[in-house]
BAMI-154611 format. One record per residue: residue in one letter; x, y, z of N, C-alpha, C in turn. Coordinates in steps of 0.2 Angstrom, whole numbers, padded with zeros to 4 digits, always signed. Atoms other than C-alpha are relative to their C-alpha. Example, Ala and Ser with C-alpha at 12.3 -4.5 7.8 and 13.67 -1.06 7.14 Angstrom:
BEGIN
A+0004-0006+0000+0062-0022+0039+0004+0006+0000S-0004-0006-0001+0068-0005+0036-0004+0005+0003
//
This chain:
BEGIN
X-0002+0002+0005+0016-0243+0433+0004+0001-0005X-0005-0001+0002+0029-0246+0422-0001-0001-0009X-0001+0000+0004+0030-0243+0404+0007+0000-0006X-0007+0000+0004+0043-0248+0390-0002+0003-0006X+0001-0004+0006+0045-0237+0375+0005-0002-0006X-0006+0000+0004+0055-0242+0360+0001+0008-0004X-0002-0006+0003+0065-0226+0356+0003+0000-0006X-0003+0001+0007+0072-0233+0340-0004+0000-0006X+0007+0003+0005+0055-0238+0331-0003+0007-0004X+0005-0004+0006+0047-0227+0317+0005+0007-0003X-0004-0004+0006+0052-0213+0304+0003+0005+0005X-0002-0006-0003+0056-0199+0317+0004-0001+0008X-0004+0004-0005+0066-0211+0330+0008+0003-0002X+0004-0001-0006+0073-0206+0341-0002+0006+0003X+0001-0006-0002+0072-0189+0343-0009+0001+0002X+0009-0001+0000+0050-0188+0342+0000-0005+0004X+0002+0006-0004+0051-0204+0352+0001+0002+0007X-0003-0002-0006+0061-0197+0366-0004+0005+0002X+0004-0005-0004+0053-0181+0368-0007-0001+0000X+0006+0003-0003+0035-0188+0368+0000-0004+0006X-0001+0005-0006+0040-0201+0381+0002+0005+0007X-0002-0006-0005+0048-0186+0392-0007+0004+0002X+0006-0003-0003+0032-0176+0391-0005-0004+0003X+0006+0003-0005+0021-0190+0397+0004-0003+0006X-0004+0002-0008+0033-0194+0410-0001+0006+0004X+0001-0005-0005+0030-0176+0417-0008+0001+0002X+0007-0001+0000+0011-0177+0412-0002-0006+0007X+0002+0007-0004+0010-0195+0422+0006-0002+0005X-0007+0002-0005+0023-0194+0437-0001-0007+0003X+0002+0006-0005+0015-0210+0445+0002-0006-0004X-0003+0004+0005+0022-0218+0429+0007-0001-0002X-0008+0000+0002+0039-0224+0425+0000-0003-0007X-0001+0004+0006+0045-0225+0408+0007-0002-0002X-0008+0003+0003+0059-0235+0400+0001+0000-0006X+0000-0001+0008+0065-0229+0385+0006-0005-0002X-0002+0006+0003+0072-0244+0375+0003+0002-0006X-0004-0002+0006+0088-0241+0363+0004+0001+0001X-0008-0002-0001+0105-0234+0360+0000+0005+0004X+0002-0005-0004+0108-0225+0375+0004+0007-0003X-0004-0004+0002+0121-0213+0366-0005+0004-0004X+0005-0004+0006+0108-0209+0352-0006+0003+0005X+0005-0003-0004+0095-0206+0366+0002+0006+0002X-0001-0008-0004+0104-0192+0376+0002+0004-0005X-0002-0006+0004+0110-0185+0359-0005+0005-0001X+0008-0003+0003+0091-0181+0357+0003+0008+0003X-0003-0007-0003+0093-0161+0357-0006+0002+0006X+0005-0001-0005+0085-0154+0372-0002-0005+0006X+0002+0006-0005+0085-0171+0381+0001+0001+0008X-0001-0001-0007+0083-0169+0400-0005-0004+0003X+0002+0007-0002+0078-0185+0409-0005+0002+0006X+0003+0000-0008+0063-0183+0421+0002-0006+0005X-0003+0005-0005+0067-0193+0437-0004-0006-0002X+0003+0006+0001+0054-0206+0431+0000-0003-0006X-0002+0003+0006+0061-0210+0415+0008-0004+0001X-0005+0005+0000+0075-0224+0414+0003-0003-0008X-0002+0001+0006+0086-0229+0399+0001-0007-0001X-0002+0007+0000+0088-0249+0395+0004+0000-0006X-0003+0000+0007+0103-0249+0382-0001-0005-0003X-0002+0005+0005+0102-0260+0367+0001+0003-0006X-0002-0004+0007+0110-0257+0350-0004-0003-0005X+0004+0004+0005+0099-0269+0340-0006+0005-0002X+0006+0000+0002+0086-0262+0329-0004-0002-0007X+0004+0003+0005+0073-0268+0317-0003+0005-0005X+0003-0006+0003+0069-0258+0302-0006-0003-0003X+0006+0002+0003+0052-0257+0292+0003-0007-0004X-0001+0005+0006+0061-0268+0279+0004-0006+0002X-0002+0007-0004+0068-0281+0291-0004-0006+0000X+0003+0005-0002+0062-0299+0292-0002+0001+0007X+0001-0001-0008+0052-0297+0309+0002-0005+0005X-0001+0007-0004+0058-0315+0315+0007-0002-0001X-0007+0003+0002+0076-0316+0308+0004+0005+0003X-0005-0005-0004+0085-0303+0320-0001-0004+0008X-0001+0002-0008+0092-0307+0338-0005+0003+0003X+0005-0002-0008+0081-0304+0355+0003+0007+0000X-0004-0008-0003+0093-0289+0357-0002+0006-0005X+0002-0006+0003+0084-0277+0347-0005+0004+0004X+0003-0004-0005+0074-0263+0355-0007-0002+0002X+0006+0000-0002+0057-0270+0352-0001-0008+0002X+0000+0008-0002+0063-0289+0357-0001+0001+0007X-0002-0001-0008+0070-0281+0374-0007+0004+0003X+0007-0002-0003+0053-0271+0377-0005-0005+0002X+0006+0007+0001+0042-0287+0374+0003-0003+0006X-0003+0004-0004+0054-0296+0385-0001+0004+0007X+0001-0002-0006+0052-0283+0399-0006+0000+0003X+0007+0001-0003+0034-0286+0400+0000-0007+0003X+0000+0007+0000+0037-0304+0398+0002-0002+0009X-0003+0002-0010+0048-0304+0417-0003+0005+0003X+0004-0005-0005+0035-0290+0423+0005+0005+0003X-0003-0008-0001+0049-0276+0423-0003+0005-0002X+0005-0004+0004+0035-0267+0412-0005-0002+0001X+0008+0002+0003+0017-0267+0410-0003-0001-0006X+0000+0001+0008+0017-0264+0392+0004+0004-0003X-0004-0004+0004+0026-0258+0378-0003+0004-0005X+0002-0004+0003+0025-0245+0366+0005-0002-0007X-0005+0000+0006+0034-0246+0346-0005+0003-0004X+0001-0003+0005+0031-0235+0332+0005-0003-0008X-0003+0003+0006+0042-0247+0322-0003-0006-0001X+0003+0005+0004+0040-0264+0313-0006-0002+0004X+0006+0004-0002+0022-0270+0317+0000-0007-0002X-0002+0009+0000+0026-0289+0311+0006-0001+0005X-0007+0003-0003+0041-0288+0322-0004+0001+0008X+0003+0000-0006+0031-0282+0337-0005-0006+0002X+0005+0006-0002+0017-0295+0334+0004-0007+0001X-0005+0006-0002+0030-0308+0332+0003-0001+0006X-0003+0001-0007+0038-0305+0349-0005+0000+0005X+0005+0001-0008+0023-0303+0359-0003-0007-0002X+0003+0007+0001+0016-0320+0350+0006-0005+0003X-0004+0004-0003+0033-0328+0355+0000-0001+0007X-0001-0002-0006+0037-0321+0371-0007+0000+0005X+0006+0000-0006+0019-0320+0379-0004-0004-0002X+0004+0002+0002+0010-0331+0370-0007+0002-0002X+0008-0003+0002-0009-0329+0363-0004-0003+0005X+0005+0002-0005-0025-0329+0373-0002-0006-0002X+0003+0008+0001-0033-0347+0374-0004+0003-0005X+0006+0000+0006-0044-0349+0358+0002+0005-0005X-0001-0004+0004-0036-0335+0349+0006-0003-0004X-0004+0001+0005-0027-0340+0333+0004+0006-0002X-0004-0005+0003-0021-0324+0327+0000+0007+0004X+0003-0007-0003-0020-0307+0336+0000+0006-0006X+0002-0004+0006-0026-0292+0327+0000+0008+0003X-0001-0007-0002-0026-0272+0328-0007+0003-0002X+0005-0003+0000-0042-0264+0332+0001+0009-0002X-0002-0008+0002-0042-0245+0324-0007+0004+0001X+0009-0002+0000-0059-0234+0330+0002+0007-0005X-0001-0005+0005-0062-0223+0315-0006+0003+0002X+0005-0004+0000-0072-0208+0319-0005+0001-0005X+0005-0002+0004-0089-0205+0312-0005+0004+0003X+0004-0003-0002-0103-0194+0314-0005-0002+0006X+0002+0002-0007-0111-0206+0326+0002-0004+0003X-0005+0005-0004-0097-0213+0335+0005-0004-0005X-0004+0003+0003-0084-0223+0332-0002-0008-0004X+0002+0007+0003-0083-0239+0319+0008-0003+0001X-0006+0003-0003-0069-0251+0326+0002-0006-0006X-0002+0003+0005-0060-0257+0310+0004-0006+0003X-0004+0006-0001-0051-0275+0312+0000-0005-0004X-0008-0002-0001-0039-0281+0307+0003+0006-0003X-0004-0007+0003-0029-0264+0302+0006+0000-0001X-0007+0001+0004-0013-0272+0298+0004-0006+0003X-0005+0005-0003-0006-0287+0309-0001-0005-0005X+0000+0005+0004-0012-0300+0297-0002+0001-0009X+0001-0002+0006-0010-0298+0278-0003-0006-0002X+0003+0007+0003-0015-0317+0274-0005-0003+0006X+0004+0003-0005-0031-0324+0284-0004-0006-0001X+0004+0006+0002-0042-0340+0286-0009+0002+0002X+0007-0001-0003-0061-0339+0289+0000+0001+0008X-0001+0000-0008-0057-0342+0308+0002+0005+0001X-0004-0005-0004-0046-0329+0310-0006+0007-0001X+0005-0004+0001-0060-0316+0303-0006-0001+0006X+0004+0000-0005-0072-0323+0316+0002+0001+0006X-0004-0004-0005-0060-0320+0330+0002+0005-0001X+0000-0007-0001-0057-0303+0326-0007+0004+0000X+0006-0002-0003-0075-0300+0326-0002-0001+0008X+0001+0002-0007-0076-0308+0343+0004+0006+0005X-0003-0006-0004-0061-0297+0349-0002+0008+0000X+0004-0007+0002-0068-0281+0340-0006+0002+0003X+0004-0002-0002-0083-0283+0348+0000+0001+0008X-0003-0001-0008-0076-0285+0366+0002+0006+0001X-0002-0007+0003-0067-0270+0360-0005+0006+0002X+0003-0008+0000-0080-0258+0356-0005-0002+0006X+0002-0001-0004-0089-0263+0370+0001+0001+0008X-0004-0002-0006-0077-0263+0384+0002+0006+0000X-0005-0006+0000-0067-0249+0378-0005+0008-0003X+0004-0005+0003-0079-0239+0367-0007+0002+0004X+0006-0001-0003-0096-0243+0379-0006-0001-0005X+0006+0002+0005-0106-0249+0363-0004-0007+0005X+0003+0007-0004-0119-0261+0371-0001-0006-0007X+0000+0003+0005-0120-0276+0359+0001+0002-0007X-0001-0001+0007-0111-0271+0344-0001-0002-0005X+0001+0005+0007-0116-0274+0326+0008-0001-0003X-0007+0001+0004-0103-0282+0318-0001-0002-0009X+0000+0000+0006-0101-0282+0299+0007-0002-0003X-0006+0003+0005-0089-0290+0285+0001+0005-0005X-0001-0004+0007-0081-0277+0272+0000-0004-0005X+0002+0002+0006-0087-0282+0255+0000+0003-0004X+0002-0004+0006-0090-0277+0238-0008+0001-0001X+0006-0001+0002-0109-0277+0240-0004-0001+0007X+0002+0003-0006-0121-0280+0255-0003-0007+0000X+0003+0008-0002-0130-0296+0249+0004-0004+0002X-0003+0005-0003-0126-0310+0256+0005-0006-0003X-0006+0004+0004-0118-0319+0241+0006+0004-0002X-0006-0004+0004-0106-0304+0238+0006-0002+0003X-0008+0003-0004-0086-0307+0243+0003-0003-0004X-0006+0005+0002-0072-0317+0240-0001-0007+0005X+0003+0006-0003-0071-0333+0245+0003+0001+0009X+0000+0000-0007-0064-0329+0263-0005+0004+0002X+0004-0004-0003-0077-0316+0267-0007-0003-0001X+0007+0002+0001-0090-0327+0260+0001-0006+0005X+0000+0005-0004-0084-0341+0272-0001+0003+0008X+0002-0002-0006-0082-0331+0286-0007+0005+0003X+0009-0003+0002-0100-0323+0282-0004-0008+0004X+0006+0004-0003-0107-0340+0286+0004-0003+0008X-0001+0000-0009-0096-0343+0304-0003+0005+0004X+0003-0006-0004-0102-0326+0309-0008+0000+0000X+0007+0000+0001-0120-0330+0305-0002-0005+0005X+0000+0008-0006-0119-0347+0317+0001+0003+0006X-0004-0002-0005-0111-0336+0330-0004+0003+0004X+0007-0004-0005-0119-0327+0346+0002+0008-0001X-0003-0008+0002-0112-0310+0338-0006+0001-0002X+0007-0006+0002-0125-0296+0335+0002+0000-0009X-0004+0002+0007-0119-0301+0316-0006+0003-0005X+0006-0004+0004-0129-0289+0303+0001-0001-0007X-0001+0002+0008-0120-0296+0286+0005+0003-0001X-0005-0004+0004-0110-0287+0273-0001+0008+0001X+0000-0006-0001-0105-0270+0273+0004+0003-0005X-0005-0004+0005-0097-0259+0259+0004+0005+0003X-0004-0007-0002-0084-0246+0261-0001+0006+0002X+0004-0007-0001-0095-0232+0259-0005+0000+0008X+0004+0002-0006-0107-0240+0275+0005+0002+0006X-0004-0001-0004-0092-0236+0287-0001+0007+0004X+0002-0006-0004-0098-0218+0289-0008+0001+0000X+0006-0001+0000-0116-0222+0287-0005-0002+0006X+0004+0002-0006-0121-0228+0305-0001-0007-0002X+0002+0007+0002-0121-0246+0297+0003-0007+0003X-0004+0005-0005-0110-0257+0310+0005+0004+0006X-0003-0003-0005-0101-0253+0325+0007-0004-0001X-0005+0003+0001-0087-0265+0321+0001-0004-0007X+0000+0002+0008-0081-0270+0302+0006-0004+0002X-0004+0004+0000-0070-0285+0299+0001-0002-0006X-0003+0003+0007-0057-0289+0286+0007-0002+0001X-0007+0001-0002-0040-0295+0284+0005+0006+0001X-0003-0005-0001-0026-0285+0289+0001+0005-0006X+0000-0001+0007-0022-0282+0271-0002+0006-0002X+0005-0006+0001-0037-0273+0267+0000+0005+0005X+0001-0006-0004-0039-0265+0282+0005+0006+0001X-0005-0005+0002-0023-0257+0281+0000+0006-0005X+0002-0004+0007-0027-0249+0264-0004+0005+0001X+0006-0005-0001-0044-0243+0270+0002+0005+0005X-0002-0003-0004-0037-0236+0285+0005+0007-0004X-0005-0005+0001-0023-0226+0277-0003+0004-0007X+0002-0003+0004-0034-0220+0262-0006+0004+0003X+0005-0003-0004-0048-0214+0276+0004+0006+0002X-0004-0004-0002-0033-0205+0284+0002+0005-0005X-0003-0003+0004-0027-0198+0269-0005+0006-0003X+0006-0005+0002-0044-0191+0261-0002+0005+0006X+0002-0007-0006-0049-0183+0277+0005+0006+0001X-0005-0004+0001-0033-0175+0278-0001+0004-0006X-0001-0006+0007-0033-0168+0260-0008+0005+0001X+0007-0005+0000-0053-0162+0261+0001+0005+0005X+0000-0004-0006-0051-0154+0279+0005+0005-0002X-0007-0004+0001-0033-0146+0272-0004+0005-0006X+0002-0003+0004-0041-0140+0257-0006+0005+0001X+0005-0003-0003-0057-0133+0266+0001+0006+0002X-0001-0005-0004-0048-0123+0278+0004+0006-0003X-0005-0005+0004-0035-0116+0266-0005+0005-0006X+0003-0005+0003-0049-0109+0255-0005+0004+0003X+0002-0005-0006-0058-0101+0270+0004+0005+0001X-0005-0005-0003-0042-0093+0275+0002+0005-0004X-0003-0005+0004-0038-0085+0258-0006+0003-0004X+0007-0003+0003-0056-0080+0256+0001+0008+0004X-0002-0007-0003-0054-0060+0258-0006+0002+0004X+0005-0002-0003-0065-0052+0271-0003-0005+0004X+0001+0005-0005-0075-0062+0284-0008-0001-0001X+0007+0002+0001-0092-0070+0279-0004-0002+0007X+0002+0001-0006-0106-0072+0293+0002-0009+0002X-0001+0008-0003-0101-0089+0303+0008-0003-0004X-0006+0002+0002-0084-0090+0293+0004-0003+0005X-0006+0003-0007-0073-0092+0309-0004-0004+0004X+0002+0006-0002-0085-0105+0316+0000-0006-0003X-0001+0005+0006-0083-0114+0300+0007-0003+0001X-0007+0003+0000-0065-0115+0302+0002-0002+0006X-0001+0002-0006-0066-0118+0320-0002-0007+0000X+0002+0006+0000-0077-0133+0316+0005-0005-0005X-0005+0003+0005-0064-0139+0302+0007-0002+0005X-0007+0001-0003-0049-0138+0314-0001-0005+0007X+0001+0005-0003-0059-0148+0327-0001-0005-0003X+0001+0006+0004-0064-0161+0314+0007-0004-0001X-0007+0001+0002-0046-0161+0309+0003-0004+0007X-0004+0002-0008-0040-0165+0329-0004-0006-0001X+0005+0008-0002-0054-0180+0330+0003-0005-0004X-0003+0003+0005-0047-0186+0314+0007-0003+0000X-0008-0001+0000-0029-0184+0318+0004-0008+0004X-0002+0007-0004-0020-0203+0323+0003+0001+0007X-0007-0002-0007-0008-0193+0335-0006+0002+0005X+0004-0002-0006-0023-0189+0346-0003-0008+0004X-0001+0005-0004-0025-0208+0352+0007-0003+0000X-0007+0003+0000-0007-0212+0348+0002-0006-0001X-0001+0008+0002-0009-0231+0345-0004-0003+0001X+0006+0006-0002-0019-0246+0346+0003-0006+0001X-0003+0007-0003-0018-0261+0355+0000-0006-0004X-0001+0008+0004-0012-0279+0349-0005-0004+0004X+0005+0003-0003-0028-0288+0353+0002-0010-0001X-0002+0005+0000-0026-0306+0357+0004-0004+0002X-0007+0004-0002-0009-0309+0366+0000-0001+0008X+0000-0001-0008-0006-0310+0385+0005+0005+0002X-0004-0006-0002+0002-0294+0387-0004+0006-0004X+0002-0007+0003+0000-0275+0382+0004+0000-0003X-0003-0002+0005+0007-0269+0366-0004+0004-0003X+0003-0005+0005+0003-0253+0359+0004+0002-0007X-0004+0000+0008+0008-0250+0340-0004+0007-0001X-0001-0006+0002+0010-0232+0335+0001+0000-0008X-0001+0000+0008+0009-0227+0317+0008+0002+0000X-0006-0002+0000+0025-0226+0309+0004+0007-0002X-0002-0008+0001+0027-0208+0306-0002+0004+0008X+0002-0003-0007+0022-0203+0325+0006+0004+0002X-0005-0005-0002+0030-0188+0331-0003-0001+0008X-0001-0002-0009+0031-0182+0351-0008-0002+0002X+0007+0000-0004+0012-0180+0354-0003-0007-0001X+0002+0007+0002+0006-0197+0345+0003-0004+0007X-0002+0005-0005+0019-0205+0357-0002+0000+0007X+0003-0003-0006+0013-0193+0372-0007-0004+0001X+0009+0002-0001-0006-0200+0369+0001-0009+0001X+0000+0006+0001+0002-0218+0365+0001-0002+0009X-0001+0001-0008+0007-0219+0385-0005+0001+0003X+0009-0002-0004-0010-0212+0391-0002-0006-0002X+0005+0005+0001-0018-0226+0381+0003-0007+0002X-0003+0006-0005-0005-0239+0389-0003+0000+0005X+0001+0001-0008-0008-0233+0406-0008-0001+0000X+0008+0002-0001-0028-0234+0403-0001-0007-0001X+0002+0009+0001-0028-0252+0395+0002-0004+0005X-0004+0004-0004-0016-0258+0408-0007-0001+0007X+0004-0001-0007-0027-0251+0422-0007-0002+0001X+0006+0002+0001-0044-0256+0416+0001-0008-0002X+0001+0008+0000-0039-0274+0413-0003-0003-0006X+0004+0001+0006-0043-0275+0395+0001-0007-0001X-0002+0009+0004-0033-0292+0391-0004-0005+0004X+0003+0005-0006-0041-0300+0408-0008+0000-0004X+0008-0001+0002-0059-0295+0401-0001-0004-0006X+0001+0003+0007-0055-0301+0383+0000-0007+0001X-0002+0009-0002-0049-0318+0390-0006-0003+0002X+0007+0004-0002-0066-0320+0399-0005+0001-0003X+0005+0000+0003-0078-0314+0387+0002-0004-0005X-0001+0003+0006-0069-0323+0373-0004-0008+0001X+0004+0007-0002-0073-0340+0381-0007+0000+0000X+0008-0001+0001-0092-0335+0383-0002+0002-0008X+0003-0001+0007-0094-0331+0364+0003-0005-0005X-0001+0005+0003-0086-0346+0358-0006-0005+0000
//
């Protein structure tokens, strides 16, 4: 197993990316990690000691979050990572950098899985009854009804194959549960999904995410990314305030320590760093997209995610299952 890591992508690159990659390399000695980026910058990272299963692939180009994702030379860290997978010098690549550039490079160099028009990012959102897969979480800001139909198919496959949910319930994110609620995009997608082979349960309001209403929630990436970040920030605020309040309370009421322990455990479950990143579904290769603010822990876990995704041949299963669901 060889995993290419974009060492220059993300708010905390290259320091945290390099640190997390080296930690993953020590934890997974059977996996070779290829750090892609400016070699001098990588080697300047404080405390950097290269494990035996880490190599450096030098490239000076970097795509920032403000750059046009397809306007730069292929000799940037994302493009080089993607090309390593194309030439089978790597089995997967990870980036906390420009999501649009990751998607553009993957589509151009790897091509899309048959019948899939646009790739999408699934994010499992933890709830009291299990994870709800939000798809698309940011790869496509403008979509057609057909795209949402295909996101639903890929989300169902991901939910079943990765999360173990049998016959997952599919919902469309809307402003009401009635069949006629929604905008033009969701209404037309509703009609497509109603006639599909999927277990479609109809429209789902935002509050339904945490009420065991569905297993997969479909929307365009503009809305999905907004929902995801609002959920992350709200969860962090509530848990932080609750923990701080308990910590400042004088004395120790019965059960206070256990409540604090529960809050810390819940905070861990909701932390994006715990899963490290999400796969880009619908392309002929494995790309794990990490949060732009990822630190070492997130990158380390992203390597674990990439390793599992490749080992379990998820892309091959998606290609097979997609053919059966159309």
